[in-house]
N, C-alpha and C positions, 0 to 999 in steps of 0.2 A: 654797407658793410656786409659781407658774406658771413654765414654762420659757420659754426665749427663742423656741422654735418657736411656742408658744401666743401669745406676744406679737404675732407677725406673722401669726397665723392659720393656721399651717401644721401638718400633723400631725408628731408627734414620732417621728423615724425609729428611735429607740432603744426606743420603747414597743412593747408586744406588738401585733401587727397587727390582732387583732379584739377588743381589750379595750374595754369601754364605761366611760366615765367617769361617775361619779355626778353627778347633777344638783346644783347648788348649793342650799343650804338658803336658806330665806326669811330675810331679814335684818331686823332692827328698825330703824326709822328713829327719829330723835330725837322725833318727834311721837307715836310709839307705833303708827303705821300700818305694817302689814306690806306689804312689796313682794315680788313673786315675780320673781326674776331668771331669765331663761330660760337653760337650758344652752347652752353654746357648740357650735356645730355645726362639725365638722370638714369643711373643703372637700374635695371629692372630686377627687383628682388622677388624671387619666388619663394612662397612659403608652402610647404607640404603639409597638409593637415592629415592628422592621423585619424583613420577611420576605425572606430571601435568595432570589435566583433559582435555580430548579432547575438541577441540573447538567446540562450538555449544551445549554443554551439560551444563546446568546450574545446580548449586548445589541446594539442596532442601531448600526451603524457609519456614519459619514460616508463618502460615496464620495471617492476621491482625485481631485482635479481633473484634467482631461485635460491632458496635457503635463507633469505633475508629475514631476521628475526628482530631487527632493531626498529627505531621509531620511523614514522613516515610523515612527510610534510602534508599540509592541506591540499597540495596539488597531487599528492600521491607518489612523490619521489622519495626514495630512501634518505634519511637524514643521518649524517654521521656526526654524533655528538663527541667531540674530542675530549670534553671534560669527563664523560662517563667511562672513558677506557681506564682500565686499571693495569698497573704493572704485573708482569708475570711474577708468580711467587719466587722468592730468592732460592737460587740453587745451592743446596748444601753440599760442600765438596766431600768426596767420599775418600780422598787420599790426602796425605800431608807429608811435610818434611819435619821430622821431629829431631830436636837436639836434646841429647842426653849427657849429662855430666854427673859425676859422683856426688852423692849427698853428704850430709855433714859426717856421716860415719864412713865415707868412702866406699859406699856400695853402689852398684849399677843394677838396676831392676831388670834382669834378664827375662823373667816371665812376662813382664809387661811389654818388653821389646819384642818377644815372640809373637804375642797376640797382635801387636801393631804390624809386624811384618807380614802376617797372615792376612791382614786387611788391605795391604797394599801400600802402607806408609813406608817412606824411606827414612832411615834412622841414621844420624851422625852421632857417634859417641866420642866424647872428648875426654881423653886421659891426661891432658896437660896439668889439671890441678893435683895429679899424683906425682909431681916432679921428684920429690925426694923418696919415693917408694918404688924402687925398680922391681922388686919382687911382687908387689901388689899389682903393678901394672901388668907384669907377665901373667899372673893368675887371671886378671880380668880378660886379657887377650885370649887366653886358653878357654875361658868360659864363653866368650863371644865365638871363637872358633867351633866349639861344640854346639852352640845355639845355631850357627850358620849350617852346620852339617845336618842338624835335626830339621831345621826348616826347609833347607834346600836352596839357600841363596849364598852368594859369596860375600867375603868381607874385603874391602878395598881400602888401602891406606891412601890419604889425601895429603900427607906431608912426608917428608924424608925420615922423621924420627918415629913414624908409626904411632903417633899419639893422637891423631885425628883420623877415625875409622868411619867408613861408609858402609851401610848394609842396605841394599835396595830391597824394596818390598816385593810382594807378590805381583807378577806381571809387569815388573819395571825392567826396561832393557838398559843395559850398560854396555857401551861400546869399549872392549878391551883391546881392539886392534890398533885403533889410531889415537886412543886416549884423549878424545874430545868430550868435553861435558856439554849437556844440553841436547837439543833435537837436531842441530845443524849437521852433525855427522851422519845421522840416520836419514835425514831428508835429502841429502845430496847424493847418497849412494843408491 
């Protein structure tokens, strides 16, 4: 019976290395005609042996990039330790969108709004809590108009009743031609 190695056409590793196998005998077929079956040829398997480099000869090394101040492996190559990388310090925004509503005593902090507008913040003033005080709403609108004239920015109404007002900060661009909010109007033109 043939071994598993012969089934796949591989040499048997347990067999003697230079032993010849006998050729198969001729077999009789049912018609009485003899057929000669050729002996199996074992494939030649070549194994390449790795030759170590001679002692004293060092393999070629990559040069360390100029300005490299990180660690170096024992082979002299730069080592990028990803765990040692730290995130950039968080960026603190220097502009904001401020929402201002009247306090408990129905006052609007106009001095605080002026300083924030000078820093570049955009301020939205909500006069809707003053629903039953029409005269007080008009006084606050006049104060905001005076403030906008002093600072040099405009006051824009965001609703039809003029109760939600927008005051852009220093260096904030507002498109008054096409009435588009955001940067899409500025980027397309």
